[in-house]
N, C-alpha and C positions, 0 to 999 in steps of 0.2 A: 547455527550462527553461532560467530564467535562475537564476545561482547569486546568491546574497547571501552577505554576512558570516556566518561561523561566529557563533552566539550566545555571549555571556558568562555568560548565564542564560538559563534557558527552564522555564516552568511550563504545564503543561496542565489545564485544568478541563474534567471532564466534564459536559455536561447531565444534570439529573437524569431519570430512567428514568420518575419517578411524581409526578402531582399529588397532592399528599396536601390533603383538604378536610375540616374539621372538621364534623361531623352535629351536630342538633341534641341528639342523645342522648347526646353527650358522647364518641363515637368518633370514627374518621377513618375517610375513605372515600379508598382510593387507587385514582387513576384512570391507566391506563397509557399512555405516549408511544408512539407506534409507533418514533420515531428521537429520539435526544437529540444536539443538534450541540454540538461542541468548541471550544474557545477557549484559543489558546496566547497567554502573555504574554512576550514576548521582549525583551531587552536587550543593548544592547553596551557595553562598555567603553570606557577613556577613549583609547583609541589610535583608534577610528573615525576615517577619513579624510571628506572631503568626498565624493570619489568612491564610498566604501560608503554614503553618505546619498543620494548621486544614484540611485542603482540601485534602492533603496527608495522612494524618493519618485516614481519613474517610475511605481510600481504606486499608491503611494496617492493621487497627483495624477491619475491617468487616462490617462497616456501610453500605457498597453497597451491601452486601452480599460475599460469600467465591469467586468469580469470577470464570473463568479467564475475564477478559475485552480487547478490543481491546487496543493498544497501538501504536500511533502515536507520533515518537521523532519530533524535529524541523526541521529537514531536510529531514525527510519523507514528510511534508508538502510542499515542495517545490519541491521533487524529483521525488517520488513514492510511494504512500499509498499502492498499491499493497503490499500483501507478496512476497517474493522470488521466491516461486514456482507458483503463480498465474502471476506473471511477465515474468517466464520463461516459460509460458504456459504448465508447468507440472501439475496445477490444475486449471480446467476452469469447464465449464458448457459443459456436456456431451450430446448431440445432435445429431441427425441424420444428420443436417443441417452443422455439423462441425466435420471435421475430421483431423489429424495430416499429417502438410504436409512436415515436415523434415526440413534441413537448407535450408536458403536462403539469398543470397546477397542482403543487402538494400541499402537505396539511398545514403549513405555516403560512400558505397565500402567494410564497413565492411560486418561479415556474424554473421546472428542469428541463433542459434543452434536449433530451432524449429519455426516451425509455423503452421498457421490451414489454412484448405483450407473450403471456405465456396461454400455451394450448397443450395443457398436458394429458389428453386422451391417452388412456393408458399406462402412465406413469407418473409415479406418486411423488418422487424426487428429482428435480433438474438442475442440474448445475450449471451457475452463472461464472463462476471463474475457480480455477483447479490451482493445485501447486501453490499455496502461499507457504510462505516460511512460518514455522512454529518453535518455540524452545519448551521443551517436556518440563510438565510443571507450572507454566505458564498461562493465563487465562486468553482466550480468543472471544472477541464479542462482533456479531457480523449484525449491520443495522440497515435498512432500507425503507424507501417511502414504497407501501404494496397497497392494492387495493382487492378487496374480492367482488363477489356477486351480490353482498348486501345482506344475504342470510346466511354465508357461513364465514366464520373467521378466516381471514388469509394467514398462510404460515409461511415461515423462510426457514432454514437449516444450516449448520455448521458440521463437519464433518472431519476426522482426524483420520489418516492414513499411515501406514507404515513404510520403510525403507522400499517395500517389494509391491507398494500400492494397494495391499489390504484394508479394507475398510476396519478401525478399530473400533470406534464410537461416534455417535451423531448426537446433536443437540438440538431442538426445535423451540422455535419461538412464535406465538400465536396472537394475532391482534383481535380486535373485536368484530362482531357480526353485525355492520354497518355500512352503509354507502360510502364512498369516497374513499381518499387518499389518507394512509396513516403510517405513523414510524412503527415500527418493530422492530425488536432485538432479539438474537437467540445467541447464549452465551455456553461455554463450555472451557473445562480447564485441559490442556495437551496432556494426553498419556505419558507415561515414561520411554516408550516406545515409538511415540508420534513422529513423522517426518515430515509432513505437511499438512496443509486443511485446505478444504475445497468450501465453497459456499453457496447456496442456490435455492431457488424456490421450489416449495410445495404445490401439489395440483389444487390448491384451493385458492390460490393466488391468480390473479389474471394479469395484474399490471405491475410492474417492477421501476423503480428508479432509483437513483443516488445512493448506490451502495457504498458501504463503508466497512472497514474491518479495522477493528482495535486488538492491541495484546493489554485489555483492561477488563475487568469484571462487571463493568459497569457501561450502559450506552452512554456514548459522548454526547453533551449537552445539545449540539448543533451539528449541522452537516460540515464537512469540510473537503476539499478535494483531494485527490490521491496525492500523498506525499511519499511512497515508496518507490525505489527505484530497481529493479529485476535485473541491470546489468550495469556495473560500474566498475573502474579500477582505482586505486589508490597510488598517486604521485606527489612529487614535489614537496618531500618530508624534508623538513628544516629542525635543529634541534639546535638550544641552547642551555650551556651549563649554569646553572644558579648556586649549587654548593655542594661539596664534595668530600668526604672523610673516610676512615676505615669503615663508618657503620651507617653511611648512608649519603645517597646521592640525588639531589634533587634538579629536575631538567625543565624546560617549557618547550613546546613543539609546535610546529604549524605544518599541515598537509592540504594535499586538494583531493576530495573524490568528485572524478567525473563519470557522467552517465555517457554510456557507448551506445549506439542504434546501430 
């Protein structure tokens, strides 16, 4: 992951879920789109430097290839780097140990629209989402609503992998041995040779919902939908000169990050 300057302004546009078409009878027909793409309008203030712009232009001009790339907005780091579909469990690992569990009431009394049932016979750790981006030395926390059998504490895990896919280190988080859904977290710091992180459930967990991954060392206070984007391109870069002399140059900039599906 490449760090770019923190934005002075950021707005997110969510693509329409429906295509609305007028009918000859005077009504409106709604056609559901399976996926709606997002777009981020980002602005940098007047104290941006040529070095800041150079990092951005590396992506816009193809120095890192044609893309697409992962994009994590500042709010995603603290709320949920999973994509919206991953956080909603619409996209996840397809394994025999995981089955769709339907809606469930979680620990704060609200309802999650989808859950997964875990049947881990003969398997201790079951991956839910693989290959999430990390930065070595940065913390990662996985949080989820989980349920056990009431006698053994349910557990979840995070595991870091190197560029070749070899497991480097894992961390576990355990709830309490009681009935019902409960919010549980597992945290770890990405090792120096970490390339990505995967998250999942341990065999003591029977049901899981509301997965949430953050680049923090503490669990987020509340659930957030997925804010990460696993495929994006940078375009529409504009620059404005604020001040320049032999010792310093200040600029402002605006650009667009578009999700591609």
